[in-house]
C-alpha positions, 0 to 999 in steps of 0.5 A, spaced: 360 333 113 356 339 116 359 345 120 358 344 128 353 349 131 355 355 135 352 359 141 351 366 141 356 370 146 356 378 148 362 381 151 367 375 151 372 373 156 378 376 153 375 383 152 372 382 145 365 384 143 362 379 139 358 382 132 357 381 125 364 380 121 364 379 114 370 375 111 373 375 104 367 371 101 362 376 103 359 371 108 358 372 115 364 369 119 360 367 125 354 363 125 347 367 126 343 365 132 337 368 133 339 374 128 346 375 132 352 373 128 357 370 133 365 372 131 369 365 132 376 365 135 382 360 133 388 359 136 394 358 131 400 355 135 406 356 131 404 362 126 411 365 124 412 362 117 409 357 112 402 354 113 401 357 120 402 364 118 398 362 112 392 360 116 393 366 121 392 370 114 386 366 112 382 366 118 383 374 119 381 375 112 374 371 114 373 375 120 375 371 125 379 373 132 385 370 132 390 368 137 397 366 134 403 364 138 411 365 136 417 363 139 419 371 139 414 376 138 419 381 136 421 377 130 415 373 128 413 375 122 405 374 123 400 378 118 398 385 121 390 386 122 386 392 124 384 393 132 384 387 136 382 382 131 389 379 132 393 377 138 400 375 138 403 371 144 410 368 146 410 361 146 416 356 146 412 349 146 416 346 151 416 352 156 411 350 161 411 357 164 409 360 157 404 355 156 401 357 163 401 364 161 398 363 155 392 359 158 391 364 163 390 370 158 386 366 154 381 364 159 375 360 159 371 358 153 375 363 149 376 358 143 372 355 137 378 352 134 385 350 136 391 348 131 397 346 133 402 347 127 409 348 131 414 342 129 421 341 127 424 337 121 431 336 123 433 336 130 436 331 135 431 325 136 430 327 143 428 335 141 424 332 135 420 328 140 419 333 145 417 338 140 413 334 135 410 329 139 409 331 146 408 338 146 402 338 142 399 334 147 401 338 153 398 344 149 391 341 148 391 338 155 392 345 158 387 348 154 382 342 156 384 343 163 383 350 163 376 350 159 379 354 154 375 350 148 368 352 147 363 346 147 363 343 141 370 346 139 375 343 135 383 341 136 387 340 130 394 337 131 398 337 125 402 331 123 405 327 117 403 322 113 411 320 114 408 318 121 403 313 118 406 306 120 400 302 116 402 296 120 409 296 119 414 295 125 421 298 126 423 305 126 420 310 121 426 315 122 426 320 127 421 325 124 416 319 122 417 316 129 415 323 132 409 324 128 407 316 129 408 318 137 403 324 136 398 320 132 398 314 138 397 319 143 391 322 140 388 315 139 390 314 146 386 320 149 380 320 144 375 317 148 377 322 154 377 328 150 370 326 147 367 326 153 370 333 155 366 336 149 371 337 143 372 334 136 380 332 136 383 330 130 390 329 127 391 332 120 397 331 114 398 338 111 400 335 104 407 336 101 408 343 102 413 348 099 415 351 105 422 351 109 421 344 111 417 341 105 422 344 100 421 348 093 420 342 089 413 340 093 407 340 089 402 344 094 403 352 096 402 354 103 395 357 100 392 351 098 394 347 104 391 352 109 385 353 105 384 345 105 385 345 112 380 350 114 375 347 110 376 340 113 376 343 120 369 347 118 366 340 116 368 336 122 363 333 126 363 328 132 363 322 127 370 325 125 373 325 132 379 321 133 381 320 126 387 321 121 385 326 116 389 329 110 389 337 108 384 335 102 379 332 106 381 324 105 381 319 111 388 317 112 390 310 114 394 310 121 
């Protein structure tokens, strides 16, 4: 899989000036087009801890402009960044007014990648369905309706292998059912979202040592986030509408 192409911009819609940024790897963070390196932009929804927080840290380290959402900016422990490289937004993913405010701030064609990482593992079933299944789709639809995703941009919805039915009938448990519903919702919308010019996938992040995954999980947040970033970088239109794992393998539905 090859990285998607990017188009050059000057002063973008949220007031950042595009220019060459060198990440930890020593490579320019943007793709060079006619001698100009384009600074890329990512939104991480659910960035106060775990995988989301680590994704923010890694994207900042590679020179990306990062939008990060947390439920409470006063208490959300998001990594620090110089200047305006990082912008933090308040978002409780079920709050439609806060979502509308976020989309208004982002503006058109302001993102190359949007990652919806927010989710819960233990909650009443209705709350779990609202946060894990309904909210990611609502956020993605709002970004698409506003034109916030640049042409060829990528939408990544974090799911779980516990939501894979593998042809089985019956309940997968409240958490599994919520992730299965998210998977179904992406598949239902894949054709429409493709026509809107984006690449959208669901991704299982692995069993990770987080508050949700527990201390006995085999993966660190660094390993999971690195794998997710590498997967996203390589996504092409052929990969759209599919179920992937953090390490680049296609997962059965």
